[in-house]
C-alpha positions in Angstrom: 92.1 48.4 148.7 94.4 46.0 146.9 91.3 44.6 144.8 90.9 48.3 143.6 94.4 48.8 142.7 94.4 45.4 140.6 91.0 46.3 139.1 92.5 50.0 138.1 95.6 48.3 136.7 93.6 45.8 134.6 91.6 48.6 133.4 94.6 50.9 132.4 96.5 47.8 131.0 93.4 47.0 128.9 92.7 50.4 127.6 92.5 50.6 123.7 94.7 53.0 122.3 94.2 53.5 118.6 96.7 55.6 116.6 95.2 58.1 114.5 96.4 58.0 111.0 96.9 61.2 109.3 95.1 61.8 106.2 98.3 63.0 104.3 99.9 59.3 105.3 97.1 57.7 103.5 97.1 60.0 100.4 100.7 59.2 100.1 100.1 55.5 99.7 99.9 53.7 96.2 96.1 53.2 95.5 96.9 50.7 93.2 99.8 47.9 93.8 100.3 45.1 91.2 103.1 42.4 91.7 104.2 40.6 88.2 102.6 43.3 86.1 102.2 42.7 82.5 100.3 44.7 80.1 99.9 44.3 76.5 98.7 47.4 74.4 97.1 46.7 71.0 95.5 48.4 68.2 93.3 47.1 66.0 94.0 43.5 67.2 97.9 44.2 66.5 100.3 44.1 69.1 102.1 47.4 70.0 104.1 46.8 72.9 104.4 44.7 76.0 105.1 46.3 79.4 106.5 44.0 82.1 107.4 45.0 85.6 108.0 42.6 88.9 106.1 45.4 90.9 103.9 48.5 89.7 102.5 51.0 92.1 100.0 54.1 90.7 99.8 57.1 93.1 96.4 58.6 91.7 95.8 60.7 94.9 99.0 62.8 94.1 98.7 66.2 92.9 100.6 65.1 90.1 99.6 61.2 89.4 102.2 59.0 88.6 103.2 55.2 88.4 106.2 53.9 89.7 108.2 50.7 88.6 110.7 50.4 91.6 111.8 47.0 91.0 112.5 47.8 87.1 110.7 47.4 83.9 111.0 46.0 80.2 109.3 47.2 77.4 109.1 45.2 74.2 107.8 47.1 71.0 106.1 45.3 68.4 104.1 48.1 66.6 102.1 45.7 64.7 104.9 43.3 63.5 105.3 39.8 64.3 108.7 40.1 65.7 110.2 42.4 68.3 111.4 45.8 66.6 112.7 47.7 69.4 113.0 47.1 73.6 114.1 49.1 76.7 114.9 48.1 80.2 115.5 49.7 83.4 116.0 49.2 87.2 113.7 51.9 88.0 111.0 53.5 86.1 108.6 56.3 86.6 105.7 57.3 84.5 103.9 60.8 85.0 100.3 60.8 83.6 99.8 64.7 83.3 103.1 65.1 81.4 103.0 61.7 79.5 106.8 61.6 80.6 108.7 58.3 81.5 111.5 58.3 83.4 114.2 55.6 83.4 117.0 54.9 85.8 119.8 52.7 86.5 121.3 50.6 83.9 119.1 51.8 81.0 119.4 49.7 78.0 117.6 50.5 74.8 117.6 48.3 71.5 116.3 50.4 68.6 115.0 49.6 65.2 118.2 49.4 63.6 119.4 47.1 66.5 121.5 49.9 67.7 122.4 49.6 71.5 121.8 52.8 73.9 123.4 52.5 77.5 123.0 55.2 80.2 122.1 55.6 83.6 118.9 58.3 83.4 116.8 58.4 80.6 113.5 60.7 79.8 111.1 59.8 77.2 108.4 62.6 76.2 105.6 60.8 74.4 104.1 64.0 73.5 107.0 65.2 71.5 108.1 61.7 70.8 111.7 62.4 71.8 114.1 60.6 74.5 116.7 62.7 76.1 119.4 62.7 78.7 122.0 64.7 80.2 124.2 61.9 81.3 127.0 59.6 80.0 125.7 57.6 77.0 127.0 54.7 74.9 125.9 53.7 71.4 126.8 50.5 70.0 126.0 49.8 66.3 127.2 47.3 64.1 130.4 48.8 63.0 131.2 51.6 65.7 130.7 52.8 69.3 129.9 56.1 70.0 130.3 57.7 73.5 129.4 61.1 74.8 127.7 63.0 77.5 124.0 64.0 76.9 121.6 62.8 73.8 118.5 64.1 72.3 116.8 61.9 69.9 113.5 60.7 68.3 112.1 57.6 70.0 113.4 55.4 67.4 116.7 56.3 67.9 117.1 57.2 64.2 117.5 60.9 64.4 119.8 61.3 67.4 122.5 63.8 68.4 124.9 62.9 70.9 126.3 66.1 72.9 129.9 66.4 74.2 130.9 63.2 71.6 134.2 61.6 73.3 134.8 59.9 69.8 133.8 57.0 67.7 135.2 53.5 68.4 135.2 51.5 64.9 134.8 47.8 64.9 136.0 45.5 62.2 136.6 42.1 61.9 140.2 41.1 60.9 
């Protein structure tokens, strides 16, 4: 009898229990994960932009496929020029493939072609319409003034911009 109980105990202890992974759990995982991601986009051999991120994850099995940059992103725009003409950085970014929409969050900083600096916490870039917008606080620093407000709509080059609820410009002068 003790041998039977010992054998039964060993059999039960060695039983292989495999957890069943739900299909929905697998589909929620990223299809591609890239560490130290860097991508160079060019047109006819001329560099248009360089996209750099510590971590990029693509979710192609999602109902609306997207890429997520949870550890931040930096994009440097050249648009065929030798030197940088603009840049953008944020601590978080998400790109939705279907809508061609970028969402940037947390410490978003944009340097435009005119070297104006835009700072905000949440910014959207609609590539189809070529506009950037936010309903959050914005601060734009140019060579001679600082303009703050809540909400912004602009072209992607920051040349035709409209700040909503302007809090007033602060003029900078060297004296």
